[in-house]
PDBQT receptor file of N, H, CA, C and O in Angstrom, charges set to zero:
ATOM      1  N   MET A   1      -1.321 -15.371 -17.062  1.00  0.00    +0.000 N 
ATOM      2  CA  MET A   1      -2.098 -14.433 -16.549  1.00  0.00    +0.000 C 
ATOM      3  C   MET A   1      -1.159 -13.039 -16.290  1.00  0.00    +0.000 C 
ATOM      4  O   MET A   1      -1.173 -11.810 -16.361  1.00  0.00    +0.000 OA
ATOM      5  N   LEU A   2      -0.507 -13.970 -16.006  1.00  0.00    +0.000 N 
ATOM      6  H   LEU A   2      -0.495 -14.968 -15.948  1.00  0.00    +0.000 HD
ATOM      7  CA  LEU A   2       1.234 -12.593 -15.483  1.00  0.00    +0.000 C 
ATOM      8  C   LEU A   2       1.805 -11.532 -16.672  1.00  0.00    +0.000 C 
ATOM      9  O   LEU A   2       1.781 -10.305 -16.771  1.00  0.00    +0.000 OA
ATOM     10  N   ARG A   3       2.220 -12.388 -17.343  1.00  0.00    +0.000 N 
ATOM     11  H   ARG A   3       2.239 -13.385 -17.263  1.00  0.00    +0.000 HD
ATOM     12  CA  ARG A   3       2.393 -12.373 -18.414  1.00  0.00    +0.000 C 
ATOM     13  C   ARG A   3       1.699 -12.058 -19.277  1.00  0.00    +0.000 C 
ATOM     14  O   ARG A   3       2.194 -11.247 -20.060  1.00  0.00    +0.000 OA
ATOM     15  N   GLY A   4       0.694 -12.382 -19.470  1.00  0.00    +0.000 N 
ATOM     16  H   GLY A   4       0.292 -13.041 -18.834  1.00  0.00    +0.000 HD
ATOM     17  CA  GLY A   4      -0.076 -11.118 -20.529  1.00  0.00    +0.000 C 
ATOM     18  C   GLY A   4      -0.417  -9.469 -20.360  1.00  0.00    +0.000 C 
ATOM     19  O   GLY A   4      -0.609  -8.519 -21.119  1.00  0.00    +0.000 OA
ATOM     20  N   GLN A   5      -0.362  -9.792 -18.412  1.00  0.00    +0.000 N 
ATOM     21  H   GLN A   5      -0.207 -10.564 -17.796  1.00  0.00    +0.000 HD
ATOM     22  CA  GLN A   5      -1.198  -7.842 -18.049  1.00  0.00    +0.000 C 
ATOM     23  C   GLN A   5       0.269  -7.455 -18.559  1.00  0.00    +0.000 C 
ATOM     24  O   GLN A   5       0.111  -6.339 -19.052  1.00  0.00    +0.000 OA
ATOM     25  N   PHE A   6       1.561  -7.796 -18.685  1.00  0.00    +0.000 N 
ATOM     26  H   PHE A   6       1.689  -8.703 -18.284  1.00  0.00    +0.000 HD
ATOM     27  CA  PHE A   6       3.013  -6.543 -18.810  1.00  0.00    +0.000 C 
ATOM     28  C   PHE A   6       2.944  -6.927 -19.757  1.00  0.00    +0.000 C 
ATOM     29  O   PHE A   6       4.006  -7.519 -19.565  1.00  0.00    +0.000 OA
ATOM     30  N   GLN A   7       2.552  -7.365 -21.274  1.00  0.00    +0.000 N 
ATOM     31  H   GLN A   7       1.690  -6.884 -21.430  1.00  0.00    +0.000 HD
ATOM     32  CA  GLN A   7       2.491  -7.274 -22.231  1.00  0.00    +0.000 C 
ATOM     33  C   GLN A   7       1.470  -6.198 -23.166  1.00  0.00    +0.000 C 
ATOM     34  O   GLN A   7       1.584  -5.567 -24.217  1.00  0.00    +0.000 OA
ATOM     35  N   ALA A   8       0.673  -6.353 -22.371  1.00  0.00    +0.000 N 
ATOM     36  H   ALA A   8       0.580  -6.866 -21.517  1.00  0.00    +0.000 HD
ATOM     37  CA  ALA A   8      -0.923  -4.998 -22.397  1.00  0.00    +0.000 C 
ATOM     38  C   ALA A   8      -0.230  -3.632 -22.151  1.00  0.00    +0.000 C 
ATOM     39  O   ALA A   8      -0.231  -2.627 -22.861  1.00  0.00    +0.000 OA
ATOM     40  N   GLN A   9       0.430  -3.892 -20.816  1.00  0.00    +0.000 N 
ATOM     41  H   GLN A   9       0.430  -4.708 -20.239  1.00  0.00    +0.000 HD
ATOM     42  CA  GLN A   9       1.539  -2.360 -20.760  1.00  0.00    +0.000 C 
ATOM     43  C   GLN A   9       2.179  -2.444 -21.496  1.00  0.00    +0.000 C 
ATOM     44  O   GLN A   9       3.074  -1.694 -21.107  1.00  0.00    +0.000 OA
ATOM     45  N   GLY A  10       2.619  -2.991 -22.800  1.00  0.00    +0.000 N 
ATOM     46  H   GLY A  10       1.892  -3.600 -23.116  1.00  0.00    +0.000 HD
ATOM     47  CA  GLY A  10       4.378  -2.481 -23.051  1.00  0.00    +0.000 C 
ATOM     48  C   GLY A  10       5.640  -2.880 -23.072  1.00  0.00    +0.000 C 
ATOM     49  O   GLY A  10       6.639  -2.761 -23.782  1.00  0.00    +0.000 OA
ATOM     50  N   ILE A  11       5.020  -3.820 -21.244  1.00  0.00    +0.000 N 
ATOM     51  H   ILE A  11       4.209  -3.916 -20.668  1.00  0.00    +0.000 HD
ATOM     52  CA  ILE A  11       6.940  -5.183 -20.751  1.00  0.00    +0.000 C 
ATOM     53  C   ILE A  11       6.711  -6.384 -21.370  1.00  0.00    +0.000 C 
ATOM     54  O   ILE A  11       5.838  -7.251 -21.400  1.00  0.00    +0.000 OA
ATOM     55  N   ILE A  12       8.159  -6.067 -22.023  1.00  0.00    +0.000 N 
ATOM     56  H   ILE A  12       8.868  -5.362 -21.998  1.00  0.00    +0.000 HD
ATOM     57  CA  ILE A  12       8.369  -7.783 -22.105  1.00  0.00    +0.000 C 
ATOM     58  C   ILE A  12       8.698  -7.934 -20.690  1.00  0.00    +0.000 C 
ATOM     59  O   ILE A  12       9.081  -7.078 -19.894  1.00  0.00    +0.000 OA
ATOM     60  N   ARG A  13       8.427  -9.461 -20.485  1.00  0.00    +0.000 N 
ATOM     61  H   ARG A  13       8.115 -10.157 -21.132  1.00  0.00    +0.000 HD
ATOM     62  CA  ARG A  13       8.761 -10.737 -19.134  1.00  0.00    +0.000 C 
ATOM     63  C   ARG A  13       9.065 -11.331 -19.342  1.00  0.00    +0.000 C 
ATOM     64  O   ARG A  13       9.573 -10.707 -20.274  1.00  0.00    +0.000 OA
ATOM     65  N   SER A  14       9.447 -12.367 -19.499  1.00  0.00    +0.000 N 
ATOM     66  H   SER A  14       9.035 -12.874 -18.742  1.00  0.00    +0.000 HD
ATOM     67  CA  SER A  14       9.617 -13.899 -19.931  1.00  0.00    +0.000 C 
ATOM     68  C   SER A  14       9.337 -14.875 -19.615  1.00  0.00    +0.000 C 
ATOM     69  O   SER A  14       8.887 -14.785 -18.473  1.00  0.00    +0.000 OA
ATOM     70  N   ALA A  15       9.327 -15.745 -19.920  1.00  0.00    +0.000 N 
ATOM     71  H   ALA A  15       9.693 -15.818 -20.848  1.00  0.00    +0.000 HD
ATOM     72  CA  ALA A  15       8.533 -16.318 -20.521  1.00  0.00    +0.000 C 
ATOM     73  C   ALA A  15       8.227 -17.098 -18.762  1.00  0.00    +0.000 C 
ATOM     74  O   ALA A  15       7.167 -17.267 -18.159  1.00  0.00    +0.000 OA
ATOM     75  N   PRO A  16      10.107 -17.529 -18.248  1.00  0.00    +0.000 N 
ATOM     76  CA  PRO A  16      10.711 -17.759 -17.199  1.00  0.00    +0.000 C 
ATOM     77  C   PRO A  16      10.326 -17.441 -15.607  1.00  0.00    +0.000 C 
ATOM     78  O   PRO A  16      10.069 -18.099 -14.598  1.00  0.00    +0.000 OA
ATOM     79  N   ASP A  17      10.409 -16.426 -15.880  1.00  0.00    +0.000 N 
ATOM     80  H   ASP A  17      10.618 -15.892 -16.699  1.00  0.00    +0.000 HD
ATOM     81  CA  ASP A  17      10.019 -15.075 -15.289  1.00  0.00    +0.000 C 
ATOM     82  C   ASP A  17       8.720 -15.103 -14.643  1.00  0.00    +0.000 C 
ATOM     83  O   ASP A  17       8.509 -15.094 -13.430  1.00  0.00    +0.000 OA
ATOM     84  N   MET A  18       7.767 -15.143 -15.702  1.00  0.00    +0.000 N 
ATOM     85  H   MET A  18       7.938 -15.151 -16.687  1.00  0.00    +0.000 HD
ATOM     86  CA  MET A  18       6.386 -15.403 -15.249  1.00  0.00    +0.000 C 
ATOM     87  C   MET A  18       5.266 -16.393 -14.312  1.00  0.00    +0.000 C 
ATOM     88  O   MET A  18       4.229 -16.254 -13.663  1.00  0.00    +0.000 OA
ATOM     89  N   LEU A  19       6.478 -17.741 -14.824  1.00  0.00    +0.000 N 
ATOM     90  H   LEU A  19       7.320 -17.854 -15.351  1.00  0.00    +0.000 HD
ATOM     91  CA  LEU A  19       6.228 -18.643 -14.364  1.00  0.00    +0.000 C 
ATOM     92  C   LEU A  19       7.229 -18.519 -12.804  1.00  0.00    +0.000 C 
ATOM     93  O   LEU A  19       8.015 -17.834 -13.458  1.00  0.00    +0.000 OA
ATOM     94  N   ILE A  20       7.542 -18.540 -12.126  1.00  0.00    +0.000 N 
ATOM     95  H   ILE A  20       6.904 -19.097 -11.594  1.00  0.00    +0.000 HD
ATOM     96  CA  ILE A  20       8.100 -18.504 -11.489  1.00  0.00    +0.000 C 
ATOM     97  C   ILE A  20       7.737 -17.348  -9.903  1.00  0.00    +0.000 C 
ATOM     98  O   ILE A  20       7.537 -17.506  -8.698  1.00  0.00    +0.000 OA
ATOM     99  N   ALA A  21       7.819 -16.310 -10.808  1.00  0.00    +0.000 N 
ATOM    100  H   ALA A  21       7.981 -16.181 -11.786  1.00  0.00    +0.000 HD
ATOM    101  CA  ALA A  21       6.928 -15.511 -10.283  1.00  0.00    +0.000 C 
ATOM    102  C   ALA A  21       5.514 -15.837  -9.371  1.00  0.00    +0.000 C 
ATOM    103  O   ALA A  21       5.255 -15.763  -8.170  1.00  0.00    +0.000 OA
ATOM    104  N   ALA A  22       4.338 -16.443 -11.214  1.00  0.00    +0.000 N 
ATOM    105  H   ALA A  22       4.548 -16.503 -12.190  1.00  0.00    +0.000 HD
ATOM    106  CA  ALA A  22       3.286 -16.831 -10.546  1.00  0.00    +0.000 C 
ATOM    107  C   ALA A  22       3.273 -18.199  -9.542  1.00  0.00    +0.000 C 
ATOM    108  O   ALA A  22       2.829 -18.124  -8.396  1.00  0.00    +0.000 OA
ATOM    109  N   THR A  23       3.656 -19.089  -9.944  1.00  0.00    +0.000 N 
ATOM    110  H   THR A  23       4.017 -19.150 -10.874  1.00  0.00    +0.000 HD
ATOM    111  CA  THR A  23       4.283 -20.022  -8.514  1.00  0.00    +0.000 C 
ATOM    112  C   THR A  23       4.651 -19.244  -6.931  1.00  0.00    +0.000 C 
ATOM    113  O   THR A  23       3.728 -19.066  -6.136  1.00  0.00    +0.000 OA
ATOM    114  N   ALA A  24       5.464 -19.001  -6.735  1.00  0.00    +0.000 N 
ATOM    115  H   ALA A  24       6.214 -19.146  -7.380  1.00  0.00    +0.000 HD
ATOM    116  CA  ALA A  24       5.611 -17.623  -5.374  1.00  0.00    +0.000 C 
ATOM    117  C   ALA A  24       4.472 -17.551  -5.026  1.00  0.00    +0.000 C 
ATOM    118  O   ALA A  24       3.869 -18.187  -4.161  1.00  0.00    +0.000 OA
ATOM    119  N   ILE A  25       4.024 -16.467  -5.953  1.00  0.00    +0.000 N 
ATOM    120  H   ILE A  25       4.514 -15.950  -6.656  1.00  0.00    +0.000 HD
ATOM    121  CA  ILE A  25       3.034 -16.094  -5.962  1.00  0.00    +0.000 C 
ATOM    122  C   ILE A  25       1.620 -17.305  -4.887  1.00  0.00    +0.000 C 
ATOM    123  O   ILE A  25       1.144 -16.909  -3.823  1.00  0.00    +0.000 OA
ATOM    124  N   GLU A  26       1.316 -18.414  -5.396  1.00  0.00    +0.000 N 
ATOM    125  H   GLU A  26       1.703 -18.736  -6.260  1.00  0.00    +0.000 HD
ATOM    126  CA  GLU A  26      -0.414 -19.243  -5.670  1.00  0.00    +0.000 C 
ATOM    127  C   GLU A  26       0.734 -19.557  -4.917  1.00  0.00    +0.000 C 
ATOM    128  O   GLU A  26       1.554 -18.931  -5.588  1.00  0.00    +0.000 OA
ATOM    129  N   HIS A  27       1.383 -20.066  -4.018  1.00  0.00    +0.000 N 
ATOM    130  H   HIS A  27       0.716 -20.575  -3.472  1.00  0.00    +0.000 HD
ATOM    131  CA  HIS A  27       1.955 -20.795  -2.611  1.00  0.00    +0.000 C 
ATOM    132  C   HIS A  27       2.325 -20.130  -1.816  1.00  0.00    +0.000 C 
ATOM    133  O   HIS A  27       2.799 -20.814  -0.909  1.00  0.00    +0.000 OA
ATOM    134  N   GLN A  28       2.411 -18.633  -1.533  1.00  0.00    +0.000 N 
ATOM    135  H   GLN A  28       2.026 -18.077  -2.270  1.00  0.00    +0.000 HD
ATOM    136  CA  GLN A  28       2.896 -17.879  -0.406  1.00  0.00    +0.000 C 
ATOM    137  C   GLN A  28       4.254 -18.442  -0.562  1.00  0.00    +0.000 C 
ATOM    138  O   GLN A  28       4.447 -19.554  -0.071  1.00  0.00    +0.000 OA
ATOM    139  N   LEU A  29       5.326 -17.782  -1.235  1.00  0.00    +0.000 N 
ATOM    140  H   LEU A  29       5.169 -16.879  -1.634  1.00  0.00    +0.000 HD
ATOM    141  CA  LEU A  29       6.633 -17.541  -1.069  1.00  0.00    +0.000 C 
ATOM    142  C   LEU A  29       6.931 -16.943  -0.883  1.00  0.00    +0.000 C 
ATOM    143  O   LEU A  29       6.218 -15.953  -1.049  1.00  0.00    +0.000 OA
ATOM    144  N   VAL A  30       8.430 -16.689  -0.264  1.00  0.00    +0.000 N 
ATOM    145  H   VAL A  30       9.009 -17.493  -0.130  1.00  0.00    +0.000 HD
ATOM    146  CA  VAL A  30       9.317 -15.313  -0.867  1.00  0.00    +0.000 C 
ATOM    147  C   VAL A  30      10.705 -15.648  -1.780  1.00  0.00    +0.000 C 
ATOM    148  O   VAL A  30      11.649 -15.420  -1.023  1.00  0.00    +0.000 OA
ATOM    149  N   LEU A  31      11.049 -15.947  -2.663  1.00  0.00    +0.000 N 
ATOM    150  H   LEU A  31      10.282 -16.132  -3.278  1.00  0.00    +0.000 HD
ATOM    151  CA  LEU A  31      11.390 -15.689  -3.870  1.00  0.00    +0.000 C 
ATOM    152  C   LEU A  31      12.912 -14.678  -3.389  1.00  0.00    +0.000 C 
ATOM    153  O   LEU A  31      12.979 -13.610  -2.781  1.00  0.00    +0.000 OA
ATOM    154  N   ALA A  32      14.050 -15.609  -3.997  1.00  0.00    +0.000 N 
ATOM    155  H   ALA A  32      13.995 -16.476  -4.491  1.00  0.00    +0.000 HD
ATOM    156  CA  ALA A  32      14.718 -15.362  -3.271  1.00  0.00    +0.000 C 
ATOM    157  C   ALA A  32      15.560 -15.316  -4.554  1.00  0.00    +0.000 C 
ATOM    158  O   ALA A  32      15.642 -16.195  -5.411  1.00  0.00    +0.000 OA
ATOM    159  N   THR A  33      16.371 -13.727  -4.511  1.00  0.00    +0.000 N 
ATOM    160  H   THR A  33      16.305 -13.012  -3.814  1.00  0.00    +0.000 HD
ATOM    161  CA  THR A  33      16.990 -13.701  -6.161  1.00  0.00    +0.000 C 
ATOM    162  C   THR A  33      17.367 -12.457  -6.199  1.00  0.00    +0.000 C 
ATOM    163  O   THR A  33      16.970 -11.434  -5.640  1.00  0.00    +0.000 OA
ATOM    164  N   ARG A  34      18.618 -12.819  -7.324  1.00  0.00    +0.000 N 
ATOM    165  H   ARG A  34      18.941 -13.650  -7.778  1.00  0.00    +0.000 HD
ATOM    166  CA  ARG A  34      19.446 -11.579  -7.239  1.00  0.00    +0.000 C 
ATOM    167  C   ARG A  34      18.325 -10.122  -8.492  1.00  0.00    +0.000 C 
ATOM    168  O   ARG A  34      17.741  -9.038  -8.469  1.00  0.00    +0.000 OA
ATOM    169  N   HIS A  35      18.567 -10.817  -9.013  1.00  0.00    +0.000 N 
ATOM    170  H   HIS A  35      19.042 -11.697  -9.031  1.00  0.00    +0.000 HD
ATOM    171  CA  HIS A  35      17.533 -10.146 -10.181  1.00  0.00    +0.000 C 
ATOM    172  C   HIS A  35      16.495  -9.788  -9.683  1.00  0.00    +0.000 C 
ATOM    173  O   HIS A  35      15.581  -9.706 -10.503  1.00  0.00    +0.000 OA
ATOM    174  N   VAL A  36      16.215  -9.509  -8.574  1.00  0.00    +0.000 N 
ATOM    175  H   VAL A  36      16.957  -9.575  -7.907  1.00  0.00    +0.000 HD
ATOM    176  CA  VAL A  36      14.896  -8.726  -8.320  1.00  0.00    +0.000 C 
ATOM    177  C   VAL A  36      13.890  -7.310  -9.393  1.00  0.00    +0.000 C 
ATOM    178  O   VAL A  36      12.730  -6.907  -9.472  1.00  0.00    +0.000 OA
ATOM    179  N   ARG A  37      14.958  -7.066  -9.900  1.00  0.00    +0.000 N 
ATOM    180  H   ARG A  37      15.901  -7.393  -9.836  1.00  0.00    +0.000 HD
ATOM    181  CA  ARG A  37      14.038  -5.701 -10.563  1.00  0.00    +0.000 C 
ATOM    182  C   ARG A  37      13.816  -6.962 -12.324  1.00  0.00    +0.000 C 
ATOM    183  O   ARG A  37      13.691  -6.276 -13.339  1.00  0.00    +0.000 OA
ATOM    184  N   ASP A  38      13.785  -8.269 -12.543  1.00  0.00    +0.000 N 
ATOM    185  H   ASP A  38      13.886  -8.826 -11.718  1.00  0.00    +0.000 HD
ATOM    186  CA  ASP A  38      13.047  -8.784 -13.291  1.00  0.00    +0.000 C 
ATOM    187  C   ASP A  38      11.553  -9.035 -12.464  1.00  0.00    +0.000 C 
ATOM    188  O   ASP A  38      10.612  -9.318 -13.205  1.00  0.00    +0.000 OA
ATOM    189  N   PHE A  39      11.380  -8.987 -11.594  1.00  0.00    +0.000 N 
ATOM    190  H   PHE A  39      12.144  -8.756 -10.992  1.00  0.00    +0.000 HD
ATOM    191  CA  PHE A  39      10.255  -9.153 -10.476  1.00  0.00    +0.000 C 
ATOM    192  C   PHE A  39       8.722  -8.150 -10.245  1.00  0.00    +0.000 C 
ATOM    193  O   PHE A  39       7.572  -8.486  -9.964  1.00  0.00    +0.000 OA
ATOM    194  N   LEU A  40       9.362  -6.797 -10.516  1.00  0.00    +0.000 N 
ATOM    195  H   LEU A  40      10.296  -6.524 -10.745  1.00  0.00    +0.000 HD
ATOM    196  CA  LEU A  40       9.194  -5.732  -9.310  1.00  0.00    +0.000 C 
ATOM    197  C   LEU A  40       7.790  -6.399 -10.653  1.00  0.00    +0.000 C 
ATOM    198  O   LEU A  40       7.837  -7.087 -11.672  1.00  0.00    +0.000 OA
ATOM    199  N   GLY A  41       6.458  -5.542  -9.694  1.00  0.00    +0.000 N 
ATOM    200  H   GLY A  41       6.420  -4.983  -8.866  1.00  0.00    +0.000 HD
ATOM    201  CA  GLY A  41       5.655  -5.256 -10.377  1.00  0.00    +0.000 C 
ATOM    202  C   GLY A  41       4.657  -6.253 -10.491  1.00  0.00    +0.000 C 
ATOM    203  O   GLY A  41       3.447  -6.078 -10.631  1.00  0.00    +0.000 OA
ATOM    204  N   CYS A  42       5.523  -7.718 -10.389  1.00  0.00    +0.000 N 
ATOM    205  H   CYS A  42       6.506  -7.860 -10.275  1.00  0.00    +0.000 HD
ATOM    206  CA  CYS A  42       4.777  -8.529  -9.665  1.00  0.00    +0.000 C 
ATOM    207  C   CYS A  42       3.938  -9.375  -8.405  1.00  0.00    +0.000 C 
ATOM    208  O   CYS A  42       3.287 -10.411  -8.271  1.00  0.00    +0.000 OA
ATOM    209  N   GLY A  43       4.352  -8.351  -7.685  1.00  0.00    +0.000 N 
ATOM    210  H   GLY A  43       4.881  -7.509  -7.794  1.00  0.00    +0.000 HD
ATOM    211  CA  GLY A  43       3.960  -9.093  -5.971  1.00  0.00    +0.000 C 
ATOM    212  C   GLY A  43       3.479  -9.859  -5.877  1.00  0.00    +0.000 C 
ATOM    213  O   GLY A  43       2.319 -10.252  -6.005  1.00  0.00    +0.000 OA
ATOM    214  N   VAL A  44       5.113 -10.475  -5.411  1.00  0.00    +0.000 N 
ATOM    215  H   VAL A  44       6.055 -10.156  -5.307  1.00  0.00    +0.000 HD
ATOM    216  CA  VAL A  44       5.876 -11.581  -5.611  1.00  0.00    +0.000 C 
ATOM    217  C   VAL A  44       7.271 -10.961  -4.104  1.00  0.00    +0.000 C 
ATOM    218  O   VAL A  44       8.445 -10.685  -4.353  1.00  0.00    +0.000 OA
ATOM    219  N   GLN A  45       6.573 -10.904  -2.589  1.00  0.00    +0.000 N 
ATOM    220  H   GLN A  45       5.620 -11.128  -2.387  1.00  0.00    +0.000 HD
ATOM    221  CA  GLN A  45       7.476 -11.054  -2.029  1.00  0.00    +0.000 C 
ATOM    222  C   GLN A  45       8.718 -12.199  -2.305  1.00  0.00    +0.000 C 
ATOM    223  O   GLN A  45       8.729 -13.393  -2.606  1.00  0.00    +0.000 OA
ATOM    224  N   MET A  46       9.806 -11.110  -2.021  1.00  0.00    +0.000 N 
ATOM    225  H   MET A  46       9.797 -10.140  -1.778  1.00  0.00    +0.000 HD
ATOM    226  CA  MET A  46      11.342 -11.022  -3.311  1.00  0.00    +0.000 C 
ATOM    227  C   MET A  46      12.252 -10.653  -1.537  1.00  0.00    +0.000 C 
ATOM    228  O   MET A  46      11.982 -10.011  -0.521  1.00  0.00    +0.000 OA
ATOM    229  N   VAL A  47      13.271 -11.425  -1.984  1.00  0.00    +0.000 N 
ATOM    230  H   VAL A  47      13.490 -11.946  -2.809  1.00  0.00    +0.000 HD
ATOM    231  CA  VAL A  47      14.182 -11.257  -0.595  1.00  0.00    +0.000 C 
ATOM    232  C   VAL A  47      15.189 -11.441  -1.866  1.00  0.00    +0.000 C 
ATOM    233  O   VAL A  47      14.680 -12.143  -2.740  1.00  0.00    +0.000 OA
ATOM    234  N   ASN A  48      16.591 -10.939  -2.191  1.00  0.00    +0.000 N 
ATOM    235  H   ASN A  48      17.004 -10.368  -1.481  1.00  0.00    +0.000 HD
ATOM    236  CA  ASN A  48      18.263  -9.891  -2.838  1.00  0.00    +0.000 C 
ATOM    237  C   ASN A  48      18.984 -11.170  -1.392  1.00  0.00    +0.000 C 
ATOM    238  O   ASN A  48      18.550 -11.212  -0.241  1.00  0.00    +0.000 OA
ATOM    239  N   PRO A  49      19.829 -11.818  -1.812  1.00  0.00    +0.000 N 
ATOM    240  CA  PRO A  49      21.155 -13.246  -0.737  1.00  0.00    +0.000 C 
ATOM    241  C   PRO A  49      21.247 -12.183  -0.766  1.00  0.00    +0.000 C 
ATOM    242  O   PRO A  49      20.444 -11.510  -0.120  1.00  0.00    +0.000 OA
ATOM    243  N   PHE A  50      22.173 -11.619  -1.457  1.00  0.00    +0.000 N 
ATOM    244  H   PHE A  50      22.825 -12.166  -1.982  1.00  0.00    +0.000 HD
ATOM    245  CA  PHE A  50      23.352 -10.991  -1.831  1.00  0.00    +0.000 C 
ATOM    246  C   PHE A  50      23.035  -9.357  -0.999  1.00  0.00    +0.000 C 
ATOM    247  O   PHE A  50      24.060  -8.819  -0.579  1.00  0.00    +0.000 OA
ATOM    248  N   GLU A  51      22.078  -8.804  -0.827  1.00  0.00    +0.000 N 
ATOM    249  H   GLU A  51      21.245  -9.241  -1.167  1.00  0.00    +0.000 HD
ATOM    250  CA  GLU A  51      22.193  -7.375  -0.263  1.00  0.00    +0.000 C 
ATOM    251  C   GLU A  51      21.836  -7.903   1.292  1.00  0.00    +0.000 C 
ATOM    252  O   GLU A  51      21.477  -9.080   1.323  1.00  0.00    +0.000 OA
ATOM    253  N   PRO A  52      21.858  -7.560   1.935  1.00  0.00    +0.000 N 
ATOM    254  CA  PRO A  52      21.952  -6.730   3.480  1.00  0.00    +0.000 C 
ATOM    255  C   PRO A  52      20.734  -5.823   3.837  1.00  0.00    +0.000 C 
ATOM    256  O   PRO A  52      20.515  -5.170   4.858  1.00  0.00    +0.000 OA
ATOM    257  N   SER A  53      19.924  -5.993   2.568  1.00  0.00    +0.000 N 
ATOM    258  H   SER A  53      20.101  -6.524   1.739  1.00  0.00    +0.000 HD
ATOM    259  CA  SER A  53      17.832  -5.867   2.936  1.00  0.00    +0.000 C 
ATOM    260  C   SER A  53      17.503  -6.160   3.432  1.00  0.00    +0.000 C 
ATOM    261  O   SER A  53      17.984  -6.984   4.210  1.00  0.00    +0.000 OA
ATOM    262  N   LYS A  54      15.481  -5.407   3.421  1.00  0.00    +0.000 N 
ATOM    263  H   LYS A  54      15.091  -4.737   2.789  1.00  0.00    +0.000 HD
ATOM    264  CA  LYS A  54      15.240  -6.470   3.931  1.00  0.00    +0.000 C 
ATOM    265  C   LYS A  54      14.624  -7.053   2.808  1.00  0.00    +0.000 C 
ATOM    266  O   LYS A  54      15.044  -7.274   1.672  1.00  0.00    +0.000 OA
ATOM    267  N   LEU A  55      13.129  -7.335   3.569  1.00  0.00    +0.000 N 
ATOM    268  H   LEU A  55      12.789  -7.155   4.492  1.00  0.00    +0.000 HD
ATOM    269  CA  LEU A  55      12.406  -8.419   2.234  1.00  0.00    +0.000 C 
ATOM    270  C   LEU A  55      11.861  -7.517   1.728  1.00  0.00    +0.000 C 
ATOM    271  O   LEU A  55      11.807  -6.374   2.180  1.00  0.00    +0.000 OA
ATOM    272  N   ARG A  56      11.454  -7.854   0.867  1.00  0.00    +0.000 N 
ATOM    273  H   ARG A  56      11.498  -8.783   0.499  1.00  0.00    +0.000 HD
ATOM    274  CA  ARG A  56      10.885  -7.135  -0.506  1.00  0.00    +0.000 C 
ATOM    275  C   ARG A  56       9.605  -6.766  -0.932  1.00  0.00    +0.000 C 
ATOM    276  O   ARG A  56       9.498  -7.990  -0.852  1.00  0.00    +0.000 OA
ATOM    277  N   ARG A  57       8.406  -6.283  -1.343  1.00  0.00    +0.000 N 
ATOM    278  H   ARG A  57       8.492  -5.288  -1.408  1.00  0.00    +0.000 HD
ATOM    279  CA  ARG A  57       8.001  -6.606  -1.897  1.00  0.00    +0.000 C 
ATOM    280  C   ARG A  57       7.687  -5.939  -3.490  1.00  0.00    +0.000 C 
ATOM    281  O   ARG A  57       8.395  -4.958  -3.722  1.00  0.00    +0.000 OA
ATOM    282  N   GLY A  58       6.867  -6.273  -4.457  1.00  0.00    +0.000 N 
ATOM    283  H   GLY A  58       6.292  -7.069  -4.269  1.00  0.00    +0.000 HD
ATOM    284  CA  GLY A  58       7.829  -6.102  -5.795  1.00  0.00    +0.000 C 
ATOM    285  C   GLY A  58       6.494  -5.208  -6.575  1.00  0.00    +0.000 C 
ATOM    286  O   GLY A  58       5.917  -5.316  -7.657  1.00  0.00    +0.000 OA
ATOM    287  N   LYS A  59       6.405  -4.534  -5.704  1.00  0.00    +0.000 N 
ATOM    288  H   LYS A  59       6.874  -4.446  -4.826  1.00  0.00    +0.000 HD
ATOM    289  CA  LYS A  59       5.347  -3.698  -6.705  1.00  0.00    +0.000 C 
ATOM    290  C   LYS A  59       5.496  -2.230  -7.151  1.00  0.00    +0.000 C 
ATOM    291  O   LYS A  59       4.809  -1.427  -7.781  1.00  0.00    +0.000 OA
ATOM    292  N   SER A  60       6.786  -2.237  -6.502  1.00  0.00    +0.000 N 
ATOM    293  H   SER A  60       7.344  -2.890  -5.990  1.00  0.00    +0.000 HD
ATOM    294  CA  SER A  60       7.631  -1.290  -6.990  1.00  0.00    +0.000 C 
ATOM    295  C   SER A  60       9.079  -0.774  -8.770  1.00  0.00    +0.000 C 
ATOM    296  O   SER A  60       9.684   0.299  -8.784  1.00  0.00    +0.000 OA
TER     297      SER A  60
């Protein structure tokens, strides 16, 4: 469903990334990834372990 929502907006997201995002959302997990940009707009909480930044919510 997540991937379909992005496709309807003309945004291409990979199936594996959307499965990871959906799993994290469903189980209320924080996603640790270096590729934060790939998950923006998904609504998943994420942290880049390679940056000394705060927890991010992928809304923008």
